[in-house]
PDB file of N, CA, C and O in Angstrom:
ATOM      1  N   MET A   1       0.838  -0.688   0.250  1.00  0.00           N
ATOM      2  CA  MET A   1       0.186  -0.230   0.143  1.00  0.00           C
ATOM      3  C   MET A   1       0.674   1.226  -0.375  1.00  0.00           C
ATOM      4  O   MET A   1       1.529   1.291   0.508  1.00  0.00           O
ATOM      5  N   PRO A   2       0.795   2.095  -0.870  1.00  0.00           N
ATOM      6  CA  PRO A   2       1.219   3.705  -1.229  1.00  0.00           C
ATOM      7  C   PRO A   2       1.636   4.197   0.051  1.00  0.00           C
ATOM      8  O   PRO A   2       1.141   3.640   1.032  1.00  0.00           O
ATOM      9  N   VAL A   3       2.331   4.994   0.207  1.00  0.00           N
ATOM     10  CA  VAL A   3       2.243   5.606   1.892  1.00  0.00           C
ATOM     11  C   VAL A   3       2.195   6.926   1.143  1.00  0.00           C
ATOM     12  O   VAL A   3       3.000   7.388   0.334  1.00  0.00           O
ATOM     13  N   THR A   4       0.490   7.665   1.841  1.00  0.00           N
ATOM     14  CA  THR A   4       0.833   9.675   0.988  1.00  0.00           C
ATOM     15  C   THR A   4       1.286  10.372   2.342  1.00  0.00           C
ATOM     16  O   THR A   4       1.374  10.003   3.513  1.00  0.00           O
ATOM     17  N   ARG A   5       1.559  11.677   1.574  1.00  0.00           N
ATOM     18  CA  ARG A   5       1.961  12.478   2.135  1.00  0.00           C
ATOM     19  C   ARG A   5       0.749  13.473   2.777  1.00  0.00           C
ATOM     20  O   ARG A   5      -0.144  13.833   2.009  1.00  0.00           O
ATOM     21  N   LEU A   6       0.722  13.924   4.221  1.00  0.00           N
ATOM     22  CA  LEU A   6      -0.010  14.705   4.757  1.00  0.00           C
ATOM     23  C   LEU A   6      -0.295  15.782   4.417  1.00  0.00           C
ATOM     24  O   LEU A   6       0.649  16.564   4.305  1.00  0.00           O
ATOM     25  N   ASP A   7      -1.339  16.165   4.185  1.00  0.00           N
ATOM     26  CA  ASP A   7      -2.171  17.033   3.528  1.00  0.00           C
ATOM     27  C   ASP A   7      -1.663  18.541   4.992  1.00  0.00           C
ATOM     28  O   ASP A   7      -1.372  18.314   6.166  1.00  0.00           O
ATOM     29  N   HIS A   8      -1.736  20.019   4.255  1.00  0.00           N
ATOM     30  CA  HIS A   8      -1.555  21.196   5.520  1.00  0.00           C
ATOM     31  C   HIS A   8      -2.741  21.231   7.041  1.00  0.00           C
ATOM     32  O   HIS A   8      -2.681  21.782   8.140  1.00  0.00           O
ATOM     33  N   GLN A   9      -3.499  20.556   6.528  1.00  0.00           N
ATOM     34  CA  GLN A   9      -4.963  20.236   7.613  1.00  0.00           C
ATOM     35  C   GLN A   9      -4.921  19.687   8.394  1.00  0.00           C
ATOM     36  O   GLN A   9      -5.307  19.919   9.540  1.00  0.00           O
ATOM     37  N   GLN A  10      -4.049  18.119   7.617  1.00  0.00           N
ATOM     38  CA  GLN A  10      -3.664  17.163   8.693  1.00  0.00           C
ATOM     39  C   GLN A  10      -2.725  16.820   9.354  1.00  0.00           C
ATOM     40  O   GLN A  10      -2.670  16.188  10.409  1.00  0.00           O
ATOM     41  N   LEU A  11      -1.539  17.485   8.363  1.00  0.00           N
ATOM     42  CA  LEU A  11      -0.458  17.648   9.157  1.00  0.00           C
ATOM     43  C   LEU A  11      -0.854  19.036  10.445  1.00  0.00           C
ATOM     44  O   LEU A  11      -0.164  18.700  11.408  1.00  0.00           O
ATOM     45  N   GLN A  12      -1.152  19.552  10.601  1.00  0.00           N
ATOM     46  CA  GLN A  12      -1.370  20.532  11.634  1.00  0.00           C
ATOM     47  C   GLN A  12      -2.318  20.005  12.418  1.00  0.00           C
ATOM     48  O   GLN A  12      -2.201  20.530  13.525  1.00  0.00           O
ATOM     49  N   GLN A  13      -3.526  18.946  12.404  1.00  0.00           N
ATOM     50  CA  GLN A  13      -3.973  18.381  13.179  1.00  0.00           C
ATOM     51  C   GLN A  13      -3.477  16.957  14.005  1.00  0.00           C
ATOM     52  O   GLN A  13      -3.970  16.521  15.045  1.00  0.00           O
ATOM     53  N   ALA A  14      -2.522  16.463  13.334  1.00  0.00           N
ATOM     54  CA  ALA A  14      -0.829  15.704  14.160  1.00  0.00           C
ATOM     55  C   ALA A  14      -0.543  16.235  15.185  1.00  0.00           C
ATOM     56  O   ALA A  14      -0.825  15.792  16.298  1.00  0.00           O
ATOM     57  N   LEU A  15       0.191  17.486  14.900  1.00  0.00           N
ATOM     58  CA  LEU A  15       1.266  18.090  15.774  1.00  0.00           C
ATOM     59  C   LEU A  15       0.374  18.898  16.442  1.00  0.00           C
ATOM     60  O   LEU A  15       1.008  19.435  17.350  1.00  0.00           O
ATOM     61  N   ASP A  16      -0.816  19.270  16.455  1.00  0.00           N
ATOM     62  CA  ASP A  16      -1.361  19.567  17.382  1.00  0.00           C
ATOM     63  C   ASP A  16      -2.356  18.082  18.699  1.00  0.00           C
ATOM     64  O   ASP A  16      -3.245  18.167  19.546  1.00  0.00           O
ATOM     65  N   THR A  17      -1.439  16.851  18.094  1.00  0.00           N
ATOM     66  CA  THR A  17      -1.297  16.347  19.025  1.00  0.00           C
ATOM     67  C   THR A  17       0.252  15.553  19.651  1.00  0.00           C
ATOM     68  O   THR A  17       0.621  14.829  20.576  1.00  0.00           O
ATOM     69  N   LEU A  18       0.637  16.052  18.796  1.00  0.00           N
ATOM     70  CA  LEU A  18       2.415  15.183  19.338  1.00  0.00           C
ATOM     71  C   LEU A  18       2.510  16.402  20.162  1.00  0.00           C
ATOM     72  O   LEU A  18       2.285  17.521  19.701  1.00  0.00           O
ATOM     73  N   GLU A  19       2.878  16.155  21.500  1.00  0.00           N
ATOM     74  CA  GLU A  19       3.306  17.086  21.912  1.00  0.00           C
ATOM     75  C   GLU A  19       4.833  17.834  22.022  1.00  0.00           C
ATOM     76  O   GLU A  19       5.161  16.846  22.679  1.00  0.00           O
ATOM     77  N   GLY A  20       5.280  18.132  22.011  1.00  0.00           N
ATOM     78  CA  GLY A  20       7.025  18.258  22.130  1.00  0.00           C
ATOM     79  C   GLY A  20       7.951  18.524  20.522  1.00  0.00           C
ATOM     80  O   GLY A  20       9.150  18.787  20.423  1.00  0.00           O
ATOM     81  N   TRP A  21       7.084  18.377  19.548  1.00  0.00           N
ATOM     82  CA  TRP A  21       6.861  18.324  18.032  1.00  0.00           C
ATOM     83  C   TRP A  21       6.962  19.451  17.468  1.00  0.00           C
ATOM     84  O   TRP A  21       6.593  20.456  18.075  1.00  0.00           O
ATOM     85  N   GLN A  22       7.350  19.510  16.513  1.00  0.00           N
ATOM     86  CA  GLN A  22       7.421  21.020  15.834  1.00  0.00           C
ATOM     87  C   GLN A  22       7.798  20.651  14.263  1.00  0.00           C
ATOM     88  O   GLN A  22       8.291  19.538  14.079  1.00  0.00           O
ATOM     89  N   LEU A  23       7.667  21.213  13.518  1.00  0.00           N
ATOM     90  CA  LEU A  23       7.592  21.222  12.286  1.00  0.00           C
ATOM     91  C   LEU A  23       9.193  22.297  12.346  1.00  0.00           C
ATOM     92  O   LEU A  23       9.397  23.346  12.957  1.00  0.00           O
ATOM     93  N   ARG A  24      10.116  21.474  11.428  1.00  0.00           N
ATOM     94  CA  ARG A  24      11.492  21.876  10.887  1.00  0.00           C
ATOM     95  C   ARG A  24      12.190  21.415  10.431  1.00  0.00           C
ATOM     96  O   ARG A  24      12.704  20.389  10.875  1.00  0.00           O
ATOM     97  N   ASP A  25      12.740  22.354   8.592  1.00  0.00           N
ATOM     98  CA  ASP A  25      12.426  21.853   7.747  1.00  0.00           C
ATOM     99  C   ASP A  25      12.196  21.175   6.361  1.00  0.00           C
ATOM    100  O   ASP A  25      12.810  20.980   5.312  1.00  0.00           O
ATOM    101  N   GLU A  26      10.734  20.871   7.038  1.00  0.00           N
ATOM    102  CA  GLU A  26       9.477  20.306   6.653  1.00  0.00           C
ATOM    103  C   GLU A  26       9.455  18.754   6.833  1.00  0.00           C
ATOM    104  O   GLU A  26       8.970  17.932   6.056  1.00  0.00           O
ATOM    105  N   LYS A  27      10.082  18.530   8.024  1.00  0.00           N
ATOM    106  CA  LYS A  27      10.217  17.546   8.723  1.00  0.00           C
ATOM    107  C   LYS A  27       9.671  17.488  10.247  1.00  0.00           C
ATOM    108  O   LYS A  27       9.556  18.536  10.883  1.00  0.00           O
ATOM    109  N   LEU A  28       9.367  16.343  10.768  1.00  0.00           N
ATOM    110  CA  LEU A  28       8.808  16.063  12.588  1.00  0.00           C
ATOM    111  C   LEU A  28      10.038  16.150  13.225  1.00  0.00           C
ATOM    112  O   LEU A  28      10.825  15.213  13.092  1.00  0.00           O
ATOM    113  N   TYR A  29      10.342  17.131  13.906  1.00  0.00           N
ATOM    114  CA  TYR A  29      11.341  17.289  14.792  1.00  0.00           C
ATOM    115  C   TYR A  29      11.207  17.558  16.468  1.00  0.00           C
ATOM    116  O   TYR A  29      10.269  18.209  16.929  1.00  0.00           O
ATOM    117  N   ARG A  30      11.992  17.122  17.088  1.00  0.00           N
ATOM    118  CA  ARG A  30      12.356  17.032  18.113  1.00  0.00           C
ATOM    119  C   ARG A  30      13.538  16.511  18.429  1.00  0.00           C
ATOM    120  O   ARG A  30      14.296  15.739  17.842  1.00  0.00           O
ATOM    121  N   ASP A  31      13.589  17.380  20.052  1.00  0.00           N
ATOM    122  CA  ASP A  31      14.806  16.881  21.115  1.00  0.00           C
ATOM    123  C   ASP A  31      14.624  16.746  22.032  1.00  0.00           C
ATOM    124  O   ASP A  31      13.913  17.565  22.614  1.00  0.00           O
ATOM    125  N   PHE A  32      15.276  15.380  22.868  1.00  0.00           N
ATOM    126  CA  PHE A  32      14.899  14.554  23.286  1.00  0.00           C
ATOM    127  C   PHE A  32      16.483  14.735  24.232  1.00  0.00           C
ATOM    128  O   PHE A  32      17.619  14.946  23.808  1.00  0.00           O
ATOM    129  N   ARG A  33      15.937  14.540  25.749  1.00  0.00           N
ATOM    130  CA  ARG A  33      16.808  15.247  26.402  1.00  0.00           C
ATOM    131  C   ARG A  33      16.867  13.968  27.839  1.00  0.00           C
ATOM    132  O   ARG A  33      16.007  13.988  28.720  1.00  0.00           O
ATOM    133  N   PHE A  34      17.695  13.234  27.832  1.00  0.00           N
ATOM    134  CA  PHE A  34      17.819  12.177  29.077  1.00  0.00           C
ATOM    135  C   PHE A  34      18.459  12.611  30.225  1.00  0.00           C
ATOM    136  O   PHE A  34      18.608  13.805  30.485  1.00  0.00           O
ATOM    137  N   ASP A  35      18.874  11.631  30.982  1.00  0.00           N
ATOM    138  CA  ASP A  35      19.914  12.117  32.452  1.00  0.00           C
ATOM    139  C   ASP A  35      21.277  11.737  31.984  1.00  0.00           C
ATOM    140  O   ASP A  35      22.222  12.460  32.300  1.00  0.00           O
ATOM    141  N   ASP A  36      21.517  10.403  31.078  1.00  0.00           N
ATOM    142  CA  ASP A  36      23.237  10.728  30.979  1.00  0.00           C
ATOM    143  C   ASP A  36      22.778   9.843  29.034  1.00  0.00           C
ATOM    144  O   ASP A  36      21.790   9.722  28.310  1.00  0.00           O
ATOM    145  N   PHE A  37      24.375   9.429  29.020  1.00  0.00           N
ATOM    146  CA  PHE A  37      24.383   8.839  27.678  1.00  0.00           C
ATOM    147  C   PHE A  37      23.427   7.110  27.505  1.00  0.00           C
ATOM    148  O   PHE A  37      23.145   6.668  26.392  1.00  0.00           O
ATOM    149  N   LYS A  38      23.263   6.776  28.094  1.00  0.00           N
ATOM    150  CA  LYS A  38      22.851   5.129  28.871  1.00  0.00           C
ATOM    151  C   LYS A  38      21.212   5.397  28.738  1.00  0.00           C
ATOM    152  O   LYS A  38      20.369   4.933  27.970  1.00  0.00           O
ATOM    153  N   GLN A  39      21.158   6.127  29.571  1.00  0.00           N
ATOM    154  CA  GLN A  39      19.145   6.311  28.860  1.00  0.00           C
ATOM    155  C   GLN A  39      19.248   6.689  27.380  1.00  0.00           C
ATOM    156  O   GLN A  39      18.706   6.027  26.495  1.00  0.00           O
ATOM    157  N   ALA A  40      19.963   7.771  27.164  1.00  0.00           N
ATOM    158  CA  ALA A  40      19.606   8.265  25.205  1.00  0.00           C
ATOM    159  C   ALA A  40      20.053   7.019  24.349  1.00  0.00           C
ATOM    160  O   ALA A  40      19.548   6.653  23.288  1.00  0.00           O
ATOM    161  N   PHE A  41      20.982   6.509  24.948  1.00  0.00           N
ATOM    162  CA  PHE A  41      21.275   5.200  23.709  1.00  0.00           C
ATOM    163  C   PHE A  41      20.213   3.915  24.534  1.00  0.00           C
ATOM    164  O   PHE A  41      19.768   3.024  23.812  1.00  0.00           O
ATOM    165  N   ALA A  42      20.101   3.914  25.024  1.00  0.00           N
ATOM    166  CA  ALA A  42      18.358   2.903  25.875  1.00  0.00           C
ATOM    167  C   ALA A  42      17.259   2.796  24.530  1.00  0.00           C
ATOM    168  O   ALA A  42      16.804   1.791  23.984  1.00  0.00           O
ATOM    169  N   PHE A  43      17.014   4.378  24.213  1.00  0.00           N
ATOM    170  CA  PHE A  43      15.854   5.319  24.069  1.00  0.00           C
ATOM    171  C   PHE A  43      15.974   4.986  22.293  1.00  0.00           C
ATOM    172  O   PHE A  43      15.074   4.518  21.596  1.00  0.00           O
ATOM    173  N   MET A  44      17.756   5.500  21.719  1.00  0.00           N
ATOM    174  CA  MET A  44      17.629   4.905  20.369  1.00  0.00           C
ATOM    175  C   MET A  44      17.770   3.328  20.166  1.00  0.00           C
ATOM    176  O   MET A  44      17.600   2.878  19.033  1.00  0.00           O
ATOM    177  N   THR A  45      18.106   2.388  21.329  1.00  0.00           N
ATOM    178  CA  THR A  45      17.463   1.309  20.324  1.00  0.00           C
ATOM    179  C   THR A  45      16.734   0.809  20.552  1.00  0.00           C
ATOM    180  O   THR A  45      16.752  -0.365  20.180  1.00  0.00           O
ATOM    181  N   ARG A  46      15.552   1.299  21.322  1.00  0.00           N
ATOM    182  CA  ARG A  46      13.587   1.404  20.972  1.00  0.00           C
ATOM    183  C   ARG A  46      13.268   1.622  20.333  1.00  0.00           C
ATOM    184  O   ARG A  46      12.204   1.251  19.837  1.00  0.00           O
ATOM    185  N   ALA A  47      14.480   2.822  19.745  1.00  0.00           N
ATOM    186  CA  ALA A  47      13.792   3.357  18.095  1.00  0.00           C
ATOM    187  C   ALA A  47      13.950   2.643  17.196  1.00  0.00           C
ATOM    188  O   ALA A  47      13.212   2.262  16.287  1.00  0.00           O
ATOM    189  N   ALA A  48      15.305   2.390  17.554  1.00  0.00           N
ATOM    190  CA  ALA A  48      15.663   1.107  15.986  1.00  0.00           C
ATOM    191  C   ALA A  48      15.053   0.455  16.090  1.00  0.00           C
ATOM    192  O   ALA A  48      14.481   0.616  15.013  1.00  0.00           O
ATOM    193  N   LEU A  49      14.447  -0.477  16.626  1.00  0.00           N
ATOM    194  CA  LEU A  49      14.059  -1.971  16.766  1.00  0.00           C
ATOM    195  C   LEU A  49      12.263  -1.519  16.097  1.00  0.00           C
ATOM    196  O   LEU A  49      11.735  -2.302  15.306  1.00  0.00           O
ATOM    197  N   TRP A  50      11.537  -0.260  16.524  1.00  0.00           N
ATOM    198  CA  TRP A  50      10.322   0.108  15.851  1.00  0.00           C
ATOM    199  C   TRP A  50      10.850   0.327  14.462  1.00  0.00           C
ATOM    200  O   TRP A  50      10.263  -0.406  13.667  1.00  0.00           O
ATOM    201  N   ALA A  51      11.799   1.122  13.879  1.00  0.00           N
ATOM    202  CA  ALA A  51      12.289   1.893  12.878  1.00  0.00           C
ATOM    203  C   ALA A  51      12.457   0.561  11.685  1.00  0.00           C
ATOM    204  O   ALA A  51      11.973   0.609  10.554  1.00  0.00           O
ATOM    205  N   GLU A  52      13.165  -0.468  12.183  1.00  0.00           N
ATOM    206  CA  GLU A  52      13.097  -1.137  11.352  1.00  0.00           C
ATOM    207  C   GLU A  52      12.222  -2.795  11.007  1.00  0.00           C
ATOM    208  O   GLU A  52      12.362  -3.578  10.068  1.00  0.00           O
ATOM    209  N   GLN A  53      11.177  -2.848  12.420  1.00  0.00           N
ATOM    210  CA  GLN A  53       9.895  -3.235  12.464  1.00  0.00           C
ATOM    211  C   GLN A  53       9.128  -2.520  10.820  1.00  0.00           C
ATOM    212  O   GLN A  53       9.011  -3.270   9.851  1.00  0.00           O
ATOM    213  N   HIS A  54       8.758  -1.305  10.758  1.00  0.00           N
ATOM    214  CA  HIS A  54       8.128  -0.636  10.054  1.00  0.00           C
ATOM    215  C   HIS A  54       8.875   0.246   8.923  1.00  0.00           C
ATOM    216  O   HIS A  54       8.590   1.332   8.419  1.00  0.00           O
ATOM    217  N   ASN A  55      10.069  -0.757   8.706  1.00  0.00           N
ATOM    218  CA  ASN A  55      11.193  -0.153   7.215  1.00  0.00           C
ATOM    219  C   ASN A  55      11.199   1.238   7.768  1.00  0.00           C
ATOM    220  O   ASN A  55      11.493   2.070   6.910  1.00  0.00           O
ATOM    221  N   HIS A  56      10.977   1.689   8.858  1.00  0.00           N
ATOM    222  CA  HIS A  56      10.849   3.317   8.455  1.00  0.00           C
ATOM    223  C   HIS A  56      12.254   4.015   9.462  1.00  0.00           C
ATOM    224  O   HIS A  56      12.004   4.096  10.664  1.00  0.00           O
ATOM    225  N   HIS A  57      13.379   4.401   9.101  1.00  0.00           N
ATOM    226  CA  HIS A  57      14.175   4.904  10.095  1.00  0.00           C
ATOM    227  C   HIS A  57      14.229   6.399  10.179  1.00  0.00           C
ATOM    228  O   HIS A  57      13.923   7.083   9.203  1.00  0.00           O
ATOM    229  N   PRO A  58      14.522   6.805  11.052  1.00  0.00           N
ATOM    230  CA  PRO A  58      15.129   8.322  11.281  1.00  0.00           C
ATOM    231  C   PRO A  58      16.227   8.712  11.087  1.00  0.00           C
ATOM    232  O   PRO A  58      17.234   8.007  11.158  1.00  0.00           O
ATOM    233  N   GLU A  59      16.185  10.428  10.690  1.00  0.00           N
ATOM    234  CA  GLU A  59      17.210  10.709  10.860  1.00  0.00           C
ATOM    235  C   GLU A  59      17.452  11.109  12.213  1.00  0.00           C
ATOM    236  O   GLU A  59      16.494  11.283  12.966  1.00  0.00           O
ATOM    237  N   TRP A  60      18.498  11.255  12.560  1.00  0.00           N
ATOM    238  CA  TRP A  60      18.486  11.753  14.199  1.00  0.00           C
ATOM    239  C   TRP A  60      20.547  11.314  14.400  1.00  0.00           C
ATOM    240  O   TRP A  60      21.378  10.556  13.901  1.00  0.00           O
ATOM    241  N   PHE A  61      20.450  12.544  15.596  1.00  0.00           N
ATOM    242  CA  PHE A  61      21.763  13.149  15.974  1.00  0.00           C
ATOM    243  C   PHE A  61      21.987  13.343  17.591  1.00  0.00           C
ATOM    244  O   PHE A  61      21.427  14.132  18.353  1.00  0.00           O
ATOM    245  N   ASN A  62      23.051  12.301  17.869  1.00  0.00           N
ATOM    246  CA  ASN A  62      22.997  11.810  19.584  1.00  0.00           C
ATOM    247  C   ASN A  62      24.502  12.504  19.931  1.00  0.00           C
ATOM    248  O   ASN A  62      25.573  12.354  19.343  1.00  0.00           O
ATOM    249  N   VAL A  63      24.256  13.097  20.793  1.00  0.00           N
ATOM    250  CA  VAL A  63      25.652  13.683  22.063  1.00  0.00           C
ATOM    251  C   VAL A  63      24.909  13.728  23.321  1.00  0.00           C
ATOM    252  O   VAL A  63      23.989  14.350  23.852  1.00  0.00           O
ATOM    253  N   TYR A  64      25.815  12.688  23.575  1.00  0.00           N
ATOM    254  CA  TYR A  64      25.923  12.959  25.196  1.00  0.00           C
ATOM    255  C   TYR A  64      24.444  12.150  25.424  1.00  0.00           C
ATOM    256  O   TYR A  64      24.070  11.129  24.846  1.00  0.00           O
ATOM    257  N   ASN A  65      23.651  13.026  26.568  1.00  0.00           N
ATOM    258  CA  ASN A  65      22.647  12.481  26.535  1.00  0.00           C
ATOM    259  C   ASN A  65      21.329  13.562  26.214  1.00  0.00           C
ATOM    260  O   ASN A  65      20.402  13.966  26.916  1.00  0.00           O
ATOM    261  N   ARG A  66      21.726  13.804  24.837  1.00  0.00           N
ATOM    262  CA  ARG A  66      20.681  14.551  23.540  1.00  0.00           C
ATOM    263  C   ARG A  66      20.524  13.652  22.194  1.00  0.00           C
ATOM    264  O   ARG A  66      21.327  13.381  21.301  1.00  0.00           O
ATOM    265  N   VAL A  67      19.248  13.324  22.398  1.00  0.00           N
ATOM    266  CA  VAL A  67      18.898  12.715  20.766  1.00  0.00           C
ATOM    267  C   VAL A  67      17.741  13.848  19.911  1.00  0.00           C
ATOM    268  O   VAL A  67      16.812  14.450  20.449  1.00  0.00           O
ATOM    269  N   GLU A  68      18.041  13.888  18.813  1.00  0.00           N
ATOM    270  CA  GLU A  68      17.004  15.131  18.143  1.00  0.00           C
ATOM    271  C   GLU A  68      17.382  14.082  16.526  1.00  0.00           C
ATOM    272  O   GLU A  68      18.248  13.540  15.840  1.00  0.00           O
ATOM    273  N   VAL A  69      15.509  14.474  16.748  1.00  0.00           N
ATOM    274  CA  VAL A  69      15.271  13.197  15.753  1.00  0.00           C
ATOM    275  C   VAL A  69      14.113  14.376  14.763  1.00  0.00           C
ATOM    276  O   VAL A  69      13.326  15.272  15.069  1.00  0.00           O
ATOM    277  N   SER A  70      14.561  13.764  13.536  1.00  0.00           N
ATOM    278  CA  SER A  70      13.942  14.026  12.200  1.00  0.00           C
ATOM    279  C   SER A  70      12.662  13.095  11.508  1.00  0.00           C
ATOM    280  O   SER A  70      13.174  12.145  10.916  1.00  0.00           O
ATOM    281  N   LEU A  71      11.781  13.081  11.443  1.00  0.00           N
ATOM    282  CA  LEU A  71      11.183  12.333  10.654  1.00  0.00           C
ATOM    283  C   LEU A  71      10.417  12.825   9.154  1.00  0.00           C
ATOM    284  O   LEU A  71       9.902  13.921   8.934  1.00  0.00           O
ATOM    285  N   THR A  72      10.532  11.523   8.112  1.00  0.00           N
ATOM    286  CA  THR A  72       9.825  12.426   7.312  1.00  0.00           C
ATOM    287  C   THR A  72       9.388  11.097   6.564  1.00  0.00           C
ATOM    288  O   THR A  72       9.631  10.169   7.336  1.00  0.00           O
ATOM    289  N   THR A  73       8.951  10.714   5.616  1.00  0.00           N
ATOM    290  CA  THR A  73       8.526   9.727   3.998  1.00  0.00           C
ATOM    291  C   THR A  73       9.260  10.069   3.197  1.00  0.00           C
ATOM    292  O   THR A  73       9.150  11.139   2.599  1.00  0.00           O
ATOM    293  N   HIS A  74      10.354   9.059   2.975  1.00  0.00           N
ATOM    294  CA  HIS A  74      10.834  10.361   1.547  1.00  0.00           C
ATOM    295  C   HIS A  74      10.223   9.368   0.176  1.00  0.00           C
ATOM    296  O   HIS A  74      10.743   9.130  -0.914  1.00  0.00           O
ATOM    297  N   ASP A  75       9.072   8.987   0.693  1.00  0.00           N
ATOM    298  CA  ASP A  75       8.620   7.686  -0.416  1.00  0.00           C
ATOM    299  C   ASP A  75       6.996   8.356  -0.971  1.00  0.00           C
ATOM    300  O   ASP A  75       6.320   8.064  -1.958  1.00  0.00           O
ATOM    301  N   ALA A  76       6.759   9.371   0.161  1.00  0.00           N
ATOM    302  CA  ALA A  76       5.402  10.409   0.196  1.00  0.00           C
ATOM    303  C   ALA A  76       6.008  11.807  -0.142  1.00  0.00           C
ATOM    304  O   ALA A  76       5.251  12.774  -0.222  1.00  0.00           O
ATOM    305  N   ASP A  77       7.834  11.994  -0.415  1.00  0.00           N
ATOM    306  CA  ASP A  77       8.167  13.265  -0.213  1.00  0.00           C
ATOM    307  C   ASP A  77       7.119  14.223   0.750  1.00  0.00           C
ATOM    308  O   ASP A  77       6.387  15.130   0.354  1.00  0.00           O
ATOM    309  N   GLY A  78       7.267  13.802   1.907  1.00  0.00           N
ATOM    310  CA  GLY A  78       7.056  14.578   2.807  1.00  0.00           C
ATOM    311  C   GLY A  78       6.630  14.142   4.399  1.00  0.00           C
ATOM    312  O   GLY A  78       7.592  13.644   4.985  1.00  0.00           O
ATOM    313  N   ILE A  79       5.775  14.199   4.966  1.00  0.00           N
ATOM    314  CA  ILE A  79       5.763  13.947   6.336  1.00  0.00           C
ATOM    315  C   ILE A  79       3.968  13.250   5.974  1.00  0.00           C
ATOM    316  O   ILE A  79       2.927  13.630   5.439  1.00  0.00           O
ATOM    317  N   SER A  80       4.671  11.690   6.876  1.00  0.00           N
ATOM    318  CA  SER A  80       2.697  10.890   6.249  1.00  0.00           C
ATOM    319  C   SER A  80       2.351  10.408   7.543  1.00  0.00           C
ATOM    320  O   SER A  80       2.832  10.862   8.581  1.00  0.00           O
ATOM    321  N   GLN A  81       1.394   9.352   7.471  1.00  0.00           N
ATOM    322  CA  GLN A  81       0.878   8.785   9.220  1.00  0.00           C
ATOM    323  C   GLN A  81       1.983   7.964   9.756  1.00  0.00           C
ATOM    324  O   GLN A  81       2.187   7.916  10.969  1.00  0.00           O
ATOM    325  N   LEU A  82       2.814   7.217   8.777  1.00  0.00           N
ATOM    326  CA  LEU A  82       3.928   6.760   8.995  1.00  0.00           C
ATOM    327  C   LEU A  82       4.806   7.517   9.955  1.00  0.00           C
ATOM    328  O   LEU A  82       5.390   6.792  10.760  1.00  0.00           O
ATOM    329  N   ASP A  83       4.994   8.589  10.038  1.00  0.00           N
ATOM    330  CA  ASP A  83       5.818   9.520  10.689  1.00  0.00           C
ATOM    331  C   ASP A  83       5.189  10.076  11.938  1.00  0.00           C
ATOM    332  O   ASP A  83       5.817  10.364  12.957  1.00  0.00           O
ATOM    333  N   VAL A  84       4.022  10.188  11.783  1.00  0.00           N
ATOM    334  CA  VAL A  84       2.819  10.660  12.754  1.00  0.00           C
ATOM    335  C   VAL A  84       3.034   9.426  14.056  1.00  0.00           C
ATOM    336  O   VAL A  84       3.570   9.587  15.153  1.00  0.00           O
ATOM    337  N   ASN A  85       2.585   8.533  13.639  1.00  0.00           N
ATOM    338  CA  ASN A  85       3.009   7.173  13.919  1.00  0.00           C
ATOM    339  C   ASN A  85       4.181   6.729  14.099  1.00  0.00           C
ATOM    340  O   ASN A  85       4.156   5.662  14.711  1.00  0.00           O
ATOM    341  N   PHE A  86       5.025   7.019  13.879  1.00  0.00           N
ATOM    342  CA  PHE A  86       6.396   6.494  15.072  1.00  0.00           C
ATOM    343  C   PHE A  86       7.088   7.897  15.529  1.00  0.00           C
ATOM    344  O   PHE A  86       8.190   8.045  15.001  1.00  0.00           O
ATOM    345  N   ALA A  87       6.704   8.937  16.371  1.00  0.00           N
ATOM    346  CA  ALA A  87       6.922  10.190  16.610  1.00  0.00           C
ATOM    347  C   ALA A  87       5.914  10.070  17.816  1.00  0.00           C
ATOM    348  O   ALA A  87       6.297  10.640  18.838  1.00  0.00           O
ATOM    349  N   ARG A  88       4.337   9.245  17.903  1.00  0.00           N
ATOM    350  CA  ARG A  88       3.747   8.990  18.709  1.00  0.00           C
ATOM    351  C   ARG A  88       4.311   7.840  19.358  1.00  0.00           C
ATOM    352  O   ARG A  88       3.964   7.614  20.517  1.00  0.00           O
ATOM    353  N   PHE A  89       5.256   6.961  18.695  1.00  0.00           N
ATOM    354  CA  PHE A  89       5.724   6.177  19.773  1.00  0.00           C
ATOM    355  C   PHE A  89       7.222   6.375  20.764  1.00  0.00           C
ATOM    356  O   PHE A  89       7.378   6.068  21.946  1.00  0.00           O
ATOM    357  N   LEU A  90       8.331   7.070  19.688  1.00  0.00           N
ATOM    358  CA  LEU A  90       8.945   7.485  20.399  1.00  0.00           C
ATOM    359  C   LEU A  90       8.644   8.590  21.694  1.00  0.00           C
ATOM    360  O   LEU A  90       9.404   8.627  22.662  1.00  0.00           O
ATOM    361  N   SER A  91       7.482   9.447  21.585  1.00  0.00           N
ATOM    362  CA  SER A  91       7.077  10.284  22.879  1.00  0.00           C
ATOM    363  C   SER A  91       7.143   9.106  24.134  1.00  0.00           C
ATOM    364  O   SER A  91       7.713   9.272  25.212  1.00  0.00           O
ATOM    365  N   ALA A  92       6.518   8.058  23.764  1.00  0.00           N
ATOM    366  CA  ALA A  92       5.375   7.232  24.660  1.00  0.00           C
ATOM    367  C   ALA A  92       6.725   6.279  25.710  1.00  0.00           C
ATOM    368  O   ALA A  92       6.622   5.739  26.812  1.00  0.00           O
ATOM    369  N   LEU A  93       7.803   6.399  24.850  1.00  0.00           N
ATOM    370  CA  LEU A  93       8.996   5.665  25.419  1.00  0.00           C
ATOM    371  C   LEU A  93       9.201   6.597  26.265  1.00  0.00           C
ATOM    372  O   LEU A  93      10.137   6.514  27.061  1.00  0.00           O
TER     373      LEU A  93
END
């Protein structure tokens, strides 16, 4: 089943439900902070398992206790429901 890009209204509705997430460079973006590197790495490990199961991999950057995440769906040329689902998963971690 093809993945489609969310339109402006769908994207705004999704953002209204995603606490801490914002649009940055046409991607869903959030900066996660943890107590230490071990917690940040554990978060990334759990995220990587979800990503692999759903064949949907984030752009991310990690330094010590910080993980910056950017989500977009290349096949949809923008943000899709898959990105929103992944953002919800990450927020729940």
